[in-house]
Biopython code that builds the backbone (N, CA, C, O; Angstrom):
import numpy as np
from Bio.PDB.StructureBuilder import StructureBuilder

atoms = [
    (1, "MET", "N", (88.001, 60.212, 128.834)),
    (1, "MET", "CA", (87.871, 61.939, 129.467)),
    (1, "MET", "C", (87.861, 61.805, 130.709)),
    (1, "MET", "O", (87.259, 60.836, 131.173)),
    (2, "ALA", "N", (88.452, 62.639, 131.497)),
    (2, "ALA", "CA", (88.323, 62.730, 133.021)),
    (2, "ALA", "C", (87.284, 63.673, 133.351)),
    (2, "ALA", "O", (87.119, 64.762, 132.803)),
    (3, "SER", "N", (86.430, 63.066, 134.505)),
    (3, "SER", "CA", (85.545, 64.138, 134.891)),
    (3, "SER", "C", (85.717, 64.898, 136.027)),
    (3, "SER", "O", (86.458, 64.395, 136.872)),
    (4, "ALA", "N", (85.257, 65.919, 136.267)),
    (4, "ALA", "CA", (85.600, 67.031, 137.369)),
    (4, "ALA", "C", (85.823, 66.318, 138.464)),
    (4, "ALA", "O", (86.924, 66.603, 138.934)),
    (5, "ARG", "N", (85.284, 65.556, 139.039)),
    (5, "ARG", "CA", (85.390, 64.814, 140.304)),
    (5, "ARG", "C", (86.722, 63.823, 140.072)),
    (5, "ARG", "O", (87.196, 63.409, 141.130)),
    (6, "ASN", "N", (87.331, 63.423, 138.974)),
    (6, "ASN", "CA", (88.405, 62.884, 139.218)),
    (6, "ASN", "C", (89.882, 63.647, 138.894)),
    (6, "ASN", "O", (90.988, 63.107, 138.867)),
    (7, "ILE", "N", (89.596, 64.906, 138.685)),
    (7, "ILE", "CA", (90.786, 65.817, 138.635)),
    (7, "ILE", "C", (91.402, 66.327, 140.022)),
    (7, "ILE", "O", (90.651, 66.865, 140.835)),
    (8, "GLU", "N", (92.538, 66.189, 140.254)),
    (8, "GLU", "CA", (93.130, 66.478, 141.442)),
    (8, "GLU", "C", (93.063, 67.921, 141.454)),
    (8, "GLU", "O", (93.605, 68.391, 140.453)),
    (9, "ILE", "N", (92.631, 68.705, 142.167)),
    (9, "ILE", "CA", (92.615, 70.174, 142.381)),
    (9, "ILE", "C", (93.987, 70.559, 142.940)),
    (9, "ILE", "O", (94.306, 69.994, 143.986)),
    (10, "LYS", "N", (94.872, 71.455, 142.394)),
    (10, "LYS", "CA", (96.033, 71.859, 142.868)),
    (10, "LYS", "C", (95.849, 73.276, 143.483)),
    (10, "LYS", "O", (95.019, 74.061, 143.026)),
    (11, "ASN", "N", (96.527, 73.526, 144.370)),
    (11, "ASN", "CA", (96.371, 75.095, 144.952)),
    (11, "ASN", "C", (94.944, 75.105, 145.558)),
    (11, "ASN", "O", (94.297, 76.098, 145.226)),
    (12, "ARG", "N", (94.376, 74.327, 146.278)),
    (12, "ARG", "CA", (93.326, 74.217, 146.800)),
    (12, "ARG", "C", (93.436, 75.567, 147.832)),
    (12, "ARG", "O", (94.577, 75.915, 148.134)),
    (13, "CYS", "N", (92.401, 76.265, 148.328)),
    (13, "CYS", "CA", (92.137, 77.133, 149.385)),
    (13, "CYS", "C", (90.537, 77.163, 149.908)),
    (13, "CYS", "O", (89.573, 76.944, 149.174)),
    (14, "LYS", "N", (90.482, 77.424, 151.075)),
    (14, "LYS", "CA", (89.247, 77.529, 151.548)),
    (14, "LYS", "C", (88.442, 79.125, 151.050)),
    (14, "LYS", "O", (87.247, 79.278, 150.799)),
    (15, "ILE", "N", (89.317, 79.963, 151.025)),
    (15, "ILE", "CA", (88.653, 81.184, 150.340)),
    (15, "ILE", "C", (89.056, 81.770, 149.154)),
    (15, "ILE", "O", (90.284, 81.733, 149.067)),
    (16, "LEU", "N", (88.519, 82.298, 148.197)),
    (16, "LEU", "CA", (88.952, 82.539, 146.745)),
    (16, "LEU", "C", (88.425, 83.904, 146.691)),
    (16, "LEU", "O", (87.202, 84.025, 146.771)),
    (17, "ILE", "N", (89.215, 85.042, 146.558)),
    (17, "ILE", "CA", (88.964, 86.440, 146.569)),
    (17, "ILE", "C", (88.949, 86.555, 144.720)),
    (17, "ILE", "O", (89.917, 86.145, 144.079)),
    (18, "ILE", "N", (88.080, 86.984, 144.235)),
    (18, "ILE", "CA", (87.872, 87.496, 142.899)),
    (18, "ILE", "C", (88.331, 88.660, 142.767)),
    (18, "ILE", "O", (87.604, 89.546, 143.217)),
    (19, "GLY", "N", (89.412, 89.013, 142.246)),
    (19, "GLY", "CA", (90.042, 90.460, 141.749)),
    (19, "GLY", "C", (90.776, 91.045, 142.801)),
    (19, "GLY", "O", (90.436, 91.103, 143.982)),
    (20, "ALA", "N", (91.995, 91.551, 142.190)),
    (20, "ALA", "CA", (93.087, 92.354, 143.038)),
    (20, "ALA", "C", (92.754, 93.664, 142.969)),
    (20, "ALA", "O", (93.761, 94.367, 142.887)),
    (21, "GLY", "N", (91.678, 94.306, 142.969)),
    (21, "GLY", "CA", (91.360, 95.694, 143.021)),
    (21, "GLY", "C", (91.303, 96.099, 144.482)),
    (21, "GLY", "O", (91.568, 95.270, 145.352)),
    (22, "MET", "N", (90.910, 97.553, 144.829)),
    (22, "MET", "CA", (90.930, 97.692, 146.035)),
    (22, "MET", "C", (90.130, 96.630, 147.185)),
    (22, "MET", "O", (90.513, 96.287, 148.304)),
    (23, "ALA", "N", (88.942, 96.287, 146.472)),
    (23, "ALA", "CA", (87.875, 95.533, 147.328)),
    (23, "ALA", "C", (88.811, 94.434, 147.494)),
    (23, "ALA", "O", (89.339, 94.378, 148.604)),
    (24, "GLY", "N", (89.178, 93.438, 146.541)),
    (24, "GLY", "CA", (89.779, 92.080, 147.052)),
    (24, "GLY", "C", (91.217, 92.367, 147.786)),
    (24, "GLY", "O", (91.554, 91.515, 148.609)),
    (25, "LEU", "N", (92.056, 93.418, 147.588)),
    (25, "LEU", "CA", (93.094, 93.515, 148.447)),
    (25, "LEU", "C", (92.679, 93.811, 149.781)),
    (25, "LEU", "O", (93.329, 93.249, 150.662)),
    (26, "SER", "N", (91.744, 94.566, 150.138)),
    (26, "SER", "CA", (91.245, 94.653, 151.437)),
    (26, "SER", "C", (90.702, 93.623, 151.920)),
    (26, "SER", "O", (90.959, 93.363, 153.095)),
    (27, "ALA", "N", (89.970, 92.903, 151.309)),
    (27, "ALA", "CA", (89.484, 91.545, 151.863)),
    (27, "ALA", "C", (90.788, 90.872, 152.225)),
    (27, "ALA", "O", (90.892, 90.607, 153.423)),
    (28, "ALA", "N", (91.635, 90.593, 151.581)),
    (28, "ALA", "CA", (92.748, 89.547, 151.869)),
    (28, "ALA", "C", (93.701, 90.360, 152.959)),
    (28, "ALA", "O", (94.529, 89.706, 153.593)),
    (29, "LYS", "N", (93.581, 91.775, 153.173)),
    (29, "LYS", "CA", (94.311, 92.385, 154.451)),
    (29, "LYS", "C", (93.200, 91.912, 155.563)),
    (29, "LYS", "O", (93.691, 91.298, 156.510)),
    (30, "GLN", "N", (91.843, 92.094, 155.594)),
    (30, "GLN", "CA", (91.329, 91.632, 156.736)),
    (30, "GLN", "C", (91.465, 90.235, 157.222)),
    (30, "GLN", "O", (91.522, 89.908, 158.408)),
    (31, "LEU", "N", (91.514, 89.391, 156.126)),
    (31, "LEU", "CA", (91.713, 87.988, 156.447)),
    (31, "LEU", "C", (93.104, 87.630, 157.341)),
    (31, "LEU", "O", (93.176, 86.918, 158.343)),
    (32, "ILE", "N", (94.109, 88.313, 156.693)),
    (32, "ILE", "CA", (95.367, 88.171, 157.274)),
    (32, "ILE", "C", (95.424, 88.866, 158.675)),
    (32, "ILE", "O", (96.070, 88.364, 159.595)),
    (33, "GLN", "N", (94.774, 89.962, 158.802)),
    (33, "GLN", "CA", (94.744, 90.580, 160.378)),
    (33, "GLN", "C", (93.943, 89.812, 161.246)),
    (33, "GLN", "O", (93.927, 90.085, 162.446)),
    (34, "ASN", "N", (93.100, 88.640, 160.664)),
    (34, "ASN", "CA", (92.293, 88.112, 161.598)),
    (34, "ASN", "C", (92.779, 86.258, 161.290)),
    (34, "ASN", "O", (92.009, 85.299, 161.245)),
    (35, "ASN", "N", (94.277, 86.262, 161.122)),
    (35, "ASN", "CA", (94.796, 84.989, 161.104)),
    (35, "ASN", "C", (94.364, 83.988, 160.374)),
    (35, "ASN", "O", (94.327, 82.814, 160.743)),
    (36, "ILE", "N", (93.922, 84.542, 159.002)),
    (36, "ILE", "CA", (93.236, 83.722, 158.131)),
    (36, "ILE", "C", (94.112, 83.765, 156.889)),
    (36, "ILE", "O", (94.195, 84.833, 156.283)),
    (37, "THR", "N", (94.854, 82.566, 156.405)),
    (37, "THR", "CA", (95.871, 82.562, 155.479)),
    (37, "THR", "C", (95.584, 81.823, 154.174)),
    (37, "THR", "O", (96.146, 81.963, 153.088)),
    (38, "ASP", "N", (94.593, 81.010, 154.517)),
    (38, "ASP", "CA", (94.148, 79.970, 153.587)),
    (38, "ASP", "C", (93.366, 80.487, 152.378)),
    (38, "ASP", "O", (92.244, 80.067, 152.095)),
    (39, "PHE", "N", (93.938, 81.305, 151.770)),
    (39, "PHE", "CA", (93.038, 82.102, 150.614)),
    (39, "PHE", "C", (93.869, 82.473, 149.549)),
    (39, "PHE", "O", (95.088, 82.557, 149.701)),
    (40, "LYS", "N", (93.225, 82.736, 148.319)),
    (40, "LYS", "CA", (94.014, 83.164, 147.388)),
    (40, "LYS", "C", (93.168, 84.261, 146.657)),
    (40, "LYS", "O", (91.973, 84.369, 146.932)),
    (41, "ILE", "N", (93.771, 85.092, 145.716)),
    (41, "ILE", "CA", (93.466, 86.167, 144.694)),
    (41, "ILE", "C", (93.341, 85.812, 143.695)),
    (41, "ILE", "O", (94.428, 85.418, 143.272)),
    (42, "LEU", "N", (92.424, 85.687, 142.855)),
    (42, "LEU", "CA", (92.330, 85.544, 141.489)),
    (42, "LEU", "C", (92.095, 86.791, 140.584)),
    (42, "LEU", "O", (90.986, 87.315, 140.488)),
    (43, "GLU", "N", (93.346, 87.296, 139.840)),
    (43, "GLU", "CA", (93.102, 88.441, 139.077)),
    (43, "GLU", "C", (93.232, 88.164, 137.619)),
    (43, "GLU", "O", (94.207, 87.516, 137.241)),
    (44, "ALA", "N", (92.347, 88.590, 136.759)),
    (44, "ALA", "CA", (92.206, 88.503, 135.412)),
    (44, "ALA", "C", (93.241, 89.227, 134.778)),
    (44, "ALA", "O", (93.726, 88.773, 133.741)),
    (45, "ARG", "N", (93.740, 90.539, 135.370)),
    (45, "ARG", "CA", (94.640, 91.178, 134.325)),
    (45, "ARG", "C", (96.007, 90.780, 134.987)),
    (45, "ARG", "O", (96.117, 90.113, 136.016)),
    (46, "ASN", "N", (97.067, 91.312, 134.207)),
    (46, "ASN", "CA", (98.462, 91.055, 134.691)),
    (46, "ASN", "C", (99.105, 92.117, 135.700)),
    (46, "ASN", "O", (100.316, 92.265, 135.865)),
    (47, "ARG", "N", (98.097, 92.830, 136.346)),
    (47, "ARG", "CA", (98.484, 93.932, 137.323)),
    (47, "ARG", "C", (97.482, 93.750, 138.312)),
    (47, "ARG", "O", (96.462, 93.107, 138.066)),
    (48, "ILE", "N", (97.769, 94.422, 139.730)),
    (48, "ILE", "CA", (96.520, 94.399, 140.530)),
    (48, "ILE", "C", (96.372, 95.830, 140.619)),
    (48, "ILE", "O", (97.223, 96.497, 140.030)),
    (49, "GLY", "N", (95.340, 96.507, 141.319)),
    (49, "GLY", "CA", (94.842, 97.584, 141.349)),
    (49, "GLY", "C", (93.467, 97.663, 140.714)),
    (49, "GLY", "O", (92.792, 98.666, 140.946)),
    (50, "GLY", "N", (93.070, 96.871, 140.072)),
    (50, "GLY", "CA", (91.640, 97.440, 139.558)),
    (50, "GLY", "C", (91.403, 98.524, 138.830)),
    (50, "GLY", "O", (92.133, 98.719, 137.858)),
    (51, "ARG", "N", (90.517, 99.306, 139.084)),
    (51, "ARG", "CA", (90.279, 100.462, 138.413)),
    (51, "ARG", "C", (91.483, 101.480, 138.654)),
    (51, "ARG", "O", (91.607, 102.504, 137.983)),
    (52, "ILE", "N", (92.151, 101.195, 139.431)),
    (52, "ILE", "CA", (93.379, 102.206, 140.276)),
    (52, "ILE", "C", (94.510, 101.835, 139.064)),
    (52, "ILE", "O", (95.081, 100.745, 139.036)),
    (53, "VAL", "N", (94.750, 102.927, 138.050)),
    (53, "VAL", "CA", (95.721, 102.694, 137.135)),
    (53, "VAL", "C", (96.289, 104.011, 136.802)),
    (53, "VAL", "O", (95.552, 104.989, 136.924)),
    (54, "SER", "N", (97.739, 104.201, 136.317)),
    (54, "SER", "CA", (97.924, 105.368, 135.775)),
    (54, "SER", "C", (98.695, 104.989, 134.479)),
    (54, "SER", "O", (99.278, 103.910, 134.383)),
    (55, "VAL", "N", (98.676, 105.882, 133.524)),
    (55, "VAL", "CA", (99.389, 105.837, 132.309)),
    (55, "VAL", "C", (100.343, 106.730, 132.213)),
    (55, "VAL", "O", (100.209, 107.741, 132.902)),
    (56, "GLN", "N", (101.572, 106.603, 131.327)),
    (56, "GLN", "CA", (102.570, 107.582, 131.432)),
    (56, "GLN", "C", (102.380, 108.145, 129.789)),
    (56, "GLN", "O", (102.438, 107.290, 128.906)),
    (57, "THR", "N", (102.148, 109.624, 129.394)),
    (57, "THR", "CA", (102.143, 109.969, 128.233)),
    (57, "THR", "C", (103.522, 110.256, 127.964)),
    (57, "THR", "O", (104.403, 109.700, 128.620)),
    (58, "ASP", "N", (103.828, 111.219, 126.897)),
    (58, "ASP", "CA", (104.974, 111.967, 126.612)),
    (58, "ASP", "C", (105.666, 112.637, 127.997)),
    (58, "ASP", "O", (106.764, 112.424, 128.510)),
    (59, "SER", "N", (104.515, 113.575, 128.404)),
    (59, "SER", "CA", (105.234, 114.519, 129.482)),
    (59, "SER", "C", (104.238, 114.600, 130.729)),
    (59, "SER", "O", (104.310, 115.552, 131.506)),
    (60, "HIS", "N", (103.546, 113.839, 130.855)),
    (60, "HIS", "CA", (102.613, 113.609, 131.977)),
    (60, "HIS", "C", (102.157, 112.196, 132.421)),
    (60, "HIS", "O", (102.176, 111.214, 131.679)),
    (61, "LYS", "N", (101.740, 112.197, 133.725)),
    (61, "LYS", "CA", (101.210, 110.866, 134.105)),
    (61, "LYS", "C", (99.596, 110.967, 134.220)),
    (61, "LYS", "O", (99.071, 111.923, 134.790)),
    (62, "VAL", "N", (99.025, 110.167, 133.778)),
    (62, "VAL", "CA", (97.684, 110.553, 133.646)),
    (62, "VAL", "C", (96.738, 109.384, 134.463)),
    (62, "VAL", "O", (96.824, 108.218, 134.076)),
    (63, "GLU", "N", (95.994, 109.666, 135.403)),
    (63, "GLU", "CA", (95.380, 108.987, 136.286)),
    (63, "GLU", "C", (93.963, 108.183, 135.645)),
    (63, "GLU", "O", (92.910, 108.821, 135.609)),
    (64, "LEU", "N", (93.999, 107.005, 135.235)),
    (64, "LEU", "CA", (92.540, 106.717, 134.731)),
    (64, "LEU", "C", (91.683, 105.931, 135.500)),
    (64, "LEU", "O", (90.789, 105.305, 134.930)),
    (65, "GLY", "N", (91.828, 105.868, 136.757)),
    (65, "GLY", "CA", (90.702, 105.162, 137.755)),
    (65, "GLY", "C", (90.684, 106.189, 138.837)),
    (65, "GLY", "O", (90.640, 107.407, 138.663)),
    (66, "ALA", "N", (90.732, 105.433, 140.188)),
    (66, "ALA", "CA", (90.360, 106.049, 141.453)),
    (66, "ALA", "C", (91.201, 107.342, 141.333)),
    (66, "ALA", "O", (92.410, 107.300, 141.106)),
    (67, "ASN", "N", (90.483, 108.536, 141.502)),
    (67, "ASN", "CA", (91.285, 109.973, 141.433)),
    (67, "ASN", "C", (91.088, 110.620, 142.593)),
    (67, "ASN", "O", (91.659, 111.711, 142.617)),
    (68, "TRP", "N", (90.433, 110.322, 143.652)),
    (68, "TRP", "CA", (90.033, 110.787, 144.985)),
    (68, "TRP", "C", (89.687, 109.862, 146.030)),
    (68, "TRP", "O", (89.516, 108.647, 145.930)),
    (69, "ILE", "N", (89.611, 110.546, 146.976)),
    (69, "ILE", "CA", (89.368, 109.798, 148.234)),
    (69, "ILE", "C", (87.951, 110.182, 148.907)),
    (69, "ILE", "O", (87.773, 111.349, 149.253)),
    (70, "HIS", "N", (86.816, 109.095, 149.119)),
    (70, "HIS", "CA", (85.726, 109.543, 149.580)),
    (70, "HIS", "C", (85.286, 109.183, 150.767)),
    (70, "HIS", "O", (84.870, 108.037, 150.941)),
    (71, "GLY", "N", (85.309, 110.044, 151.704)),
    (71, "GLY", "CA", (85.226, 109.670, 153.136)),
    (71, "GLY", "C", (86.511, 109.150, 153.747)),
    (71, "GLY", "O", (87.548, 109.237, 153.090)),
    (72, "VAL", "N", (86.517, 108.580, 155.035)),
    (72, "VAL", "CA", (87.522, 108.114, 155.514)),
    (72, "VAL", "C", (87.438, 107.171, 156.601)),
    (72, "VAL", "O", (88.512, 106.732, 157.012)),
    (73, "LEU", "N", (86.413, 106.786, 157.131)),
    (73, "LEU", "CA", (86.195, 105.808, 158.101)),
    (73, "LEU", "C", (85.956, 104.499, 157.363)),
    (73, "LEU", "O", (84.981, 104.386, 156.620)),
    (74, "GLY", "N", (86.841, 103.484, 157.554)),
    (74, "GLY", "CA", (86.990, 102.473, 156.762)),
    (74, "GLY", "C", (87.158, 102.523, 155.254)),
    (74, "GLY", "O", (86.757, 101.639, 154.497)),
    (75, "ASN", "N", (87.657, 103.408, 154.956)),
    (75, "ASN", "CA", (87.773, 103.543, 153.522)),
    (75, "ASN", "C", (89.603, 103.049, 153.497)),
    (75, "ASN", "O", (90.508, 103.554, 154.161)),
    (76, "PRO", "N", (89.663, 102.252, 152.792)),
    (76, "PRO", "CA", (91.114, 101.381, 152.362)),
    (76, "PRO", "C", (92.174, 102.339, 151.766)),
    (76, "PRO", "O", (93.349, 102.234, 152.120)),
    (77, "MET", "N", (91.756, 103.333, 150.807)),
    (77, "MET", "CA", (92.141, 104.365, 150.115)),
    (77, "MET", "C", (93.010, 105.345, 150.896)),
    (77, "MET", "O", (94.178, 105.658, 150.665)),
    (78, "TYR", "N", (92.136, 105.799, 151.947)),
    (78, "TYR", "CA", (92.402, 106.625, 152.915)),
    (78, "TYR", "C", (93.540, 106.115, 154.068)),
    (78, "TYR", "O", (94.600, 106.689, 154.318)),
    (79, "GLU", "N", (93.088, 105.035, 154.621)),
    (79, "GLU", "CA", (94.048, 104.340, 155.388)),
    (79, "GLU", "C", (95.575, 104.025, 154.763)),
    (79, "GLU", "O", (96.556, 103.925, 155.499)),
    (80, "LEU", "N", (95.640, 103.886, 153.335)),
    (80, "LEU", "CA", (96.831, 103.817, 152.724)),
    (80, "LEU", "C", (97.436, 105.074, 152.634)),
    (80, "LEU", "O", (98.643, 105.195, 152.847)),
    (81, "ALA", "N", (96.756, 105.979, 152.355)),
    (81, "ALA", "CA", (97.287, 107.427, 152.379)),
    (81, "ALA", "C", (97.747, 107.829, 153.374)),
    (81, "ALA", "O", (98.830, 108.414, 153.396)),
    (82, "MET", "N", (96.890, 107.565, 154.619)),
    (82, "MET", "CA", (97.609, 108.019, 156.070)),
    (82, "MET", "C", (98.828, 107.113, 156.155)),
    (82, "MET", "O", (99.936, 107.649, 156.179)),
    (83, "ALA", "N", (98.725, 105.798, 156.203)),
    (83, "ALA", "CA", (100.133, 105.006, 156.401)),
    (83, "ALA", "C", (101.152, 105.335, 155.632)),
    (83, "ALA", "O", (102.228, 104.884, 156.024)),
    (84, "ASN", "N", (101.182, 106.093, 154.480)),
    (84, "ASN", "CA", (102.342, 106.679, 153.835)),
    (84, "ASN", "C", (102.617, 108.047, 153.692)),
    (84, "ASN", "O", (103.278, 108.577, 152.799)),
    (85, "GLY", "N", (102.029, 108.600, 154.692)),
    (85, "GLY", "CA", (102.202, 109.951, 155.027)),
    (85, "GLY", "C", (102.022, 111.107, 153.945)),
    (85, "GLY", "O", (102.723, 112.108, 153.798)),
    (86, "LEU", "N", (100.734, 110.648, 153.122)),
    (86, "LEU", "CA", (100.333, 111.409, 151.821)),
    (86, "LEU", "C", (99.117, 112.400, 152.188)),
    (86, "LEU", "O", (98.797, 113.323, 151.439)),
    (87, "ILE", "N", (98.495, 112.139, 153.359)),
    (87, "ILE", "CA", (97.468, 113.075, 153.710)),
    (87, "ILE", "C", (98.081, 113.690, 154.999)),
    (87, "ILE", "O", (98.623, 113.004, 155.866)),
    (88, "ASP", "N", (97.943, 115.110, 155.055)),
    (88, "ASP", "CA", (98.044, 116.190, 156.424)),
    (88, "ASP", "C", (96.871, 116.304, 156.958)),
    (88, "ASP", "O", (96.064, 117.113, 156.501)),
    (89, "ILE", "N", (96.596, 115.546, 157.971)),
    (89, "ILE", "CA", (95.059, 115.767, 158.827)),
    (89, "ILE", "C", (94.733, 117.111, 159.379)),
    (89, "ILE", "O", (93.608, 117.415, 159.775)),
    (90, "VAL", "N", (95.795, 117.921, 159.386)),
    (90, "VAL", "CA", (95.524, 119.360, 159.867)),
    (90, "VAL", "C", (95.196, 120.225, 158.754)),
    (90, "VAL", "O", (94.910, 121.409, 158.930)),
    (91, "HIS", "N", (95.233, 119.598, 157.453)),
    (91, "HIS", "CA", (95.147, 120.697, 156.150)),
    (91, "HIS", "C", (93.759, 120.777, 155.939)),
    (91, "HIS", "O", (93.050, 119.771, 155.972)),
    (92, "VAL", "N", (93.241, 122.119, 155.684)),
    (92, "VAL", "CA", (92.063, 122.500, 155.346)),
    (92, "VAL", "C", (91.946, 122.575, 153.829)),
    (92, "VAL", "O", (92.604, 123.399, 153.193)),
    (93, "PRO", "N", (91.126, 121.735, 153.258)),
    (93, "PRO", "CA", (91.211, 122.001, 151.930)),
    (93, "PRO", "C", (90.810, 123.287, 151.162)),
    (93, "PRO", "O", (89.929, 124.011, 151.626)),
    (94, "LYS", "N", (91.341, 123.544, 150.176)),
    (94, "LYS", "CA", (91.115, 124.898, 149.220)),
    (94, "LYS", "C", (90.083, 124.676, 148.638)),
    (94, "LYS", "O", (89.796, 123.517, 148.336)),
    (95, "PRO", "N", (89.271, 125.716, 148.334)),
    (95, "PRO", "CA", (88.532, 125.574, 146.980)),
    (95, "PRO", "C", (88.803, 125.037, 145.704)),
    (95, "PRO", "O", (89.774, 125.489, 145.098)),
    (96, "HIS", "N", (88.243, 124.316, 145.285)),
    (96, "HIS", "CA", (88.727, 123.571, 143.898)),
    (96, "HIS", "C", (87.999, 123.798, 142.828)),
    (96, "HIS", "O", (86.976, 124.468, 142.965)),
    (97, "LYS", "N", (88.380, 123.273, 141.483)),
    (97, "LYS", "CA", (87.471, 123.132, 140.325)),
    (97, "LYS", "C", (87.225, 121.928, 139.858)),
    (97, "LYS", "O", (88.114, 121.159, 139.491)),
    (98, "VAL", "N", (86.087, 121.690, 139.837)),
    (98, "VAL", "CA", (85.698, 119.941, 139.374)),
    (98, "VAL", "C", (85.736, 120.404, 137.822)),
    (98, "VAL", "O", (85.422, 121.487, 137.328)),
    (99, "VAL", "N", (86.257, 119.142, 137.180)),
    (99, "VAL", "CA", (86.113, 118.911, 135.967)),
    (99, "VAL", "C", (86.030, 117.328, 135.697)),
    (99, "VAL", "O", (86.674, 116.392, 136.169)),
    (100, "ALA", "N", (84.901, 117.394, 134.676)),
    (100, "ALA", "CA", (84.358, 115.957, 134.523)),
    (100, "ALA", "C", (84.328, 115.755, 133.141)),
    (100, "ALA", "O", (83.992, 116.722, 132.458)),
    (101, "ALA", "N", (84.661, 114.508, 132.477)),
    (101, "ALA", "CA", (84.645, 114.338, 131.050)),
    (101, "ALA", "C", (84.045, 112.983, 130.730)),
    (101, "ALA", "O", (83.989, 112.052, 131.533)),
    (102, "THR", "N", (83.680, 112.965, 129.702)),
    (102, "THR", "CA", (82.808, 111.847, 129.058)),
    (102, "THR", "C", (83.673, 110.819, 128.639)),
    (102, "THR", "O", (84.873, 111.089, 128.696)),
    (103, "GLU", "N", (83.324, 109.621, 128.199)),
    (103, "GLU", "CA", (84.566, 108.479, 127.796)),
    (103, "GLU", "C", (85.086, 109.069, 126.561)),
    (103, "GLU", "O", (86.228, 108.687, 126.305)),
    (104, "GLU", "N", (84.633, 109.799, 125.815)),
    (104, "GLU", "CA", (85.199, 110.216, 124.678)),
    (104, "GLU", "C", (86.314, 111.590, 124.915)),
    (104, "GLU", "O", (87.052, 111.966, 124.004)),
    (105, "GLY", "N", (86.291, 112.127, 126.038)),
    (105, "GLY", "CA", (87.053, 113.160, 126.530)),
    (105, "GLY", "C", (86.248, 114.396, 126.334)),
    (105, "GLY", "O", (86.866, 115.458, 126.417)),
    (106, "ARG", "N", (85.203, 114.429, 126.132)),
    (106, "ARG", "CA", (84.548, 116.067, 126.156)),
    (106, "ARG", "C", (84.172, 116.180, 127.668)),
    (106, "ARG", "O", (83.753, 115.343, 128.467)),
    (107, "GLN", "N", (84.482, 117.563, 127.786)),
    (107, "GLN", "CA", (84.191, 118.116, 129.236)),
    (107, "GLN", "C", (82.769, 118.179, 129.499)),
    (107, "GLN", "O", (82.071, 118.694, 128.625)),
    (108, "ILE", "N", (82.253, 117.770, 130.490)),
    (108, "ILE", "CA", (80.778, 117.862, 130.988)),
    (108, "ILE", "C", (80.349, 119.257, 131.530)),
    (108, "ILE", "O", (80.847, 119.443, 132.640)),
    (109, "PRO", "N", (79.665, 120.185, 131.145)),
    (109, "PRO", "CA", (79.385, 121.418, 132.136)),
    (109, "PRO", "C", (79.055, 121.419, 133.277)),
    (109, "PRO", "O", (78.240, 120.554, 133.599)),
    (110, "PHE", "N", (79.515, 122.311, 134.263)),
    (110, "PHE", "CA", (79.530, 122.388, 135.505)),
    (110, "PHE", "C", (77.920, 122.161, 135.850)),
    (110, "PHE", "O", (77.532, 121.355, 136.696)),
    (111, "HIS", "N", (76.991, 123.064, 134.999)),
    (111, "HIS", "CA", (75.514, 122.761, 135.946)),
    (111, "HIS", "C", (75.402, 121.432, 135.615)),
    (111, "HIS", "O", (74.822, 120.859, 136.537)),
    (112, "ILE", "N", (75.689, 120.676, 134.725)),
    (112, "ILE", "CA", (75.217, 119.306, 134.719)),
    (112, "ILE", "C", (75.416, 118.437, 135.827)),
    (112, "ILE", "O", (74.539, 117.798, 136.408)),
    (113, "LEU", "N", (76.793, 118.462, 136.108)),
    (113, "LEU", "CA", (77.414, 117.997, 137.336)),
    (113, "LEU", "C", (76.752, 118.366, 138.405)),
    (113, "LEU", "O", (76.554, 117.441, 139.193)),
    (114, "GLN", "N", (76.254, 119.601, 138.774)),
    (114, "GLN", "CA", (75.569, 120.061, 139.784)),
    (114, "GLN", "C", (74.291, 119.307, 139.862)),
    (114, "GLN", "O", (74.084, 118.592, 140.842)),
    (115, "VAL", "N", (73.312, 119.422, 138.792)),
    (115, "VAL", "CA", (72.157, 118.577, 138.797)),
    (115, "VAL", "C", (72.125, 117.380, 139.076)),
    (115, "VAL", "O", (71.217, 116.926, 139.773)),
    (116, "SER", "N", (73.236, 116.526, 138.527)),
    (116, "SER", "CA", (73.413, 115.255, 138.981)),
    (116, "SER", "C", (74.007, 114.986, 140.343)),
    (116, "SER", "O", (73.798, 113.917, 140.917)),
    (117, "SER", "N", (74.618, 115.779, 140.774)),
    (117, "SER", "CA", (75.188, 115.578, 142.355)),
    (117, "SER", "C", (73.961, 115.975, 143.091)),
    (117, "SER", "O", (73.647, 115.302, 144.073)),
    (118, "ASN", "N", (73.227, 116.989, 142.735)),
    (118, "ASN", "CA", (71.935, 117.127, 143.773)),
    (118, "ASN", "C", (70.971, 115.990, 143.627)),
    (118, "ASN", "O", (70.144, 115.883, 144.533)),
    (119, "PHE", "N", (70.929, 115.118, 142.643)),
    (119, "PHE", "CA", (69.925, 113.876, 142.485)),
    (119, "PHE", "C", (70.631, 112.773, 143.282)),
    (119, "PHE", "O", (70.080, 112.053, 144.114)),
    (120, "ILE", "N", (72.013, 112.730, 142.896)),
    (120, "ILE", "CA", (72.687, 111.425, 143.587)),
    (120, "ILE", "C", (72.724, 111.502, 144.848)),
    (120, "ILE", "O", (72.182, 110.587, 145.468)),
    (121, "SER", "N", (73.345, 112.566, 145.578)),
    (121, "SER", "CA", (73.750, 112.728, 146.839)),
    (121, "SER", "C", (72.775, 112.230, 147.933)),
    (121, "SER", "O", (73.189, 111.499, 148.832)),
    (122, "PRO", "N", (71.399, 112.647, 147.857)),
    (122, "PRO", "CA", (70.472, 111.985, 148.855)),
    (122, "PRO", "C", (70.342, 110.460, 148.733)),
    (122, "PRO", "O", (70.054, 109.771, 149.711)),
    (123, "ILE", "N", (70.564, 109.935, 147.484)),
    (123, "ILE", "CA", (70.588, 108.130, 147.338)),
    (123, "ILE", "C", (71.891, 107.771, 147.878)),
    (123, "ILE", "O", (71.946, 106.560, 148.092)),
    (124, "ILE", "N", (73.023, 108.433, 148.192)),
    (124, "ILE", "CA", (74.263, 107.704, 148.417)),
    (124, "ILE", "C", (74.249, 107.889, 150.081)),
    (124, "ILE", "O", (75.156, 107.411, 150.763)),
]
sb = StructureBuilder()
sb.init_structure("model")
sb.init_model(0)
sb.init_chain("A")
sb.init_seg("    ")
for serial, (resi, resn, name, xyz) in enumerate(atoms, 1):
    if name == "N":
        sb.init_residue(resn, " ", resi, " ")
    sb.init_atom(name, np.array(xyz, "f"), 0.0, 1.0, " ", f" {name:<3s}", serial, name[0])
structure = sb.get_structure()
């Protein structure tokens, strides 16, 4: 039986990025921008994007992952949206309704969201 020391490792690299979600792809982008190309991205799924995923139903496309952009400075989603002309920087956001659901699909009452937001906002 061969020991781990005797096994030739193919496709060696200096840097291994775990996951091809937004963080992993952003790390790869930063490496490339700094002329570092000796890296590999290891992804468990058969697709990239991590939590960013869409599912097509009979009549609608449903976003199951990242649904909004938080902040702009250093945010890779914001940078991608800007680079692809998806954000109008002179646009003033209009009031909107927030709807959240549990894993089972039941709507969470707005007053509970408000209490949660008031608790979490100072921490973030």
